[in-house]
Phi, psi and omega in degrees: 000347183301315180297320180296321177294318180296329178279353178078023184291344180251010181256160173302136185307324182292343181266357185263115185297331181296334181289349181260004177281142180265117184302323185294340179263353184238301182288128180059033174283177185301322181293319179294318180295319178297321179292320178298320179293318178297316180299318179293318178302316184287341179274342183301129185240119181266119183266315180222154180201077184294131173053030178064038179305317175259148001283153176281156178279131175296350181270003179305140183265338183214115180237128174264126180245119189233141176117132183298334180292342182291339183242017180250118180279311183301327179305325185293344182279337182071210183279158169054047179224124176283156178289122180292165178294324181283158174288130183281119177295136177271174174297323175301316177302316181298319179293315179300318178297319184294332180260011176081019179243046189299129177264022188304323183263006179282124182250351182092156180224102186227160175291164177299133183291135176271123181284146176060035178232137180234137170265089188268093179211173184265005183277058184279142172231030174132150175229132178222153178279130179219164182270333187201178182296322182298317177296321179298318177300318180297314180298320179296321180291338177272348181257107186300335181278343186279123177247333180219162176211158171233128178255131181204122174049052174080008179237141177251112180263107185269137188230153174269349178210169178253022178296153181080018181302131180205162176282135181204119187299135174087356181259151179230129184231149181203170178254138174277122186268338177201157181248163179302133192278066170212140177257002186285331177240115180252118180262133170223139188284322184076304175243146180292334179203180185295328180298328173051056182273002179222153177257012186300331182268004184294320181298319178295321179295317180296314180291325179294335180272357180298132178082358180286146175279338176204148175248123174257112184250118182260119182236172175140217188229172169212189184288351172286336179260327184216126175192171178298130181085002180218088180275151173280149175263354179212150181260000176288162177299143186286158172054229184256023183300318179296321178295327176296316175301314182299319180297318179291319181295318181292318183284332185231065187298333185255007177262127178300136175245119176256120179264127174249128181258134173235116186186178174243299182286167183297151181231139170260118189263350179061221186288352175302326181301319182279329191261340175286150179278335175200149177228121178242125180262117179264348186057209166262098195273001176092187192291343176245016182295325178298319178293321181295323177300315177299318179302317184282316182302324185253015166085006174294334179225136173273127182292146177213015177295154178235138184300123180274358178223163174276136173262113183272163183284324182198160182302323184296343179284344184269154176293162179299148177305130181101343176277103186258011177287116184290324184280151175301143177208188185299335181248013187203147172272009188084178181208153187070162184300337183284338188231338185298138187239024177235167177299150181235168178284304173221130183282159171307137178084003184276148176173139181259178182218169172275354179246182175234152183224147174240139177254130184214163177055048175293132180228133177235132186296316184225142177287335178211149178224158177263172179305136177072005174269164183248153176224140180252131179239129176226152179205149175261132180244128184238132175277106183261005182269194185258000182228153171292142183198152168280156172220131178261110181270127185238145176240124177244148179235150178223135181261117181271153174053041179285145181275347177229162179302135179225161177300151175302319184197154181220139173286122183253343180179157175205154178218135177263123180249144172250112187238128171292156177301131185085350181278166179210164178207152175253134185227150182211165180221148173253111185252137177258000000 
């Protein structure tokens, strides 16, 4: 109750100083938005980057953007997040901004919405969460395939036709009269939604990517696959998402494919790891995550995120649901990086950068210590690459010759450094 008392929750409202704060100057102010963008930038985790595919050049003339998650803002917030007052930039917005084609002032151009009308047909080109009809119009205008839309209960159902027009209470439908004026980024959904239970849109995705200099494919999960009270039974990508990648890879064998992941729980990516040209994990990056993805893809920021979970190779490697024994046993390979005893896809703490780093002059105070004694570890980290970049320095410990079961390895400390190219810093930890 101390915090509640400090907040004045038990005092007359006129006596509480917090009630006189103006939300428009505090909530979602420029500083908060900048901090949200920085947090998202720092969380971006680069898993693979063949032949320096990333960063992409902002001068690219033709980019194919595929996947329904690329145009969904609310999805980026994940669980337990209210819709902010501001419009949430999508990954598409972030990419357009990064190449100088910012749609920030684009509001959409649509016919007057018809109340209680639904365009009930299967010609879907994406579904996104929105607050109102105006936002729905904007999303449709940013989606080249969208010609009509229906707004209902916070969702924008984008359509390629108005077939199936019917009366339906609470729905609002309209026609998109013009699209955002750039041909440099062509969006096609490929799947009607994140669940991707049909391959009907694959042909459009393949044709839409024709002539592109790079394909940015957004895959992953949403709250339909993972949320409190709804666990996944498999860690592989849902529905036909892998098949969508395969269709694009087969049809455009010589076009780089950059996979962007949006999700919370661990994912097993299968052969995508070997066949994608780069894989960037955005997680659920928050209200400025779309902008941060653009920042990282096009090199305004060098990624330095580190995986906070282990990425396993397949569901079968994990213990049965309900088996909570962390250590390997007759029915389990163990779980988490500390106990798992089989090969993994990407280990806990893994992450690449656009730069290179050298570690030198490692110093340890004592070769051995007794219980309750301290040891000091220091090391110099040097940015030997061509770009400024953060580097997350990690210290892991392992106990040898233990008389009882112990973890394989444990994270004992980490420090995030911001190093200019050619710069260096010395960092240390006091370990007990």
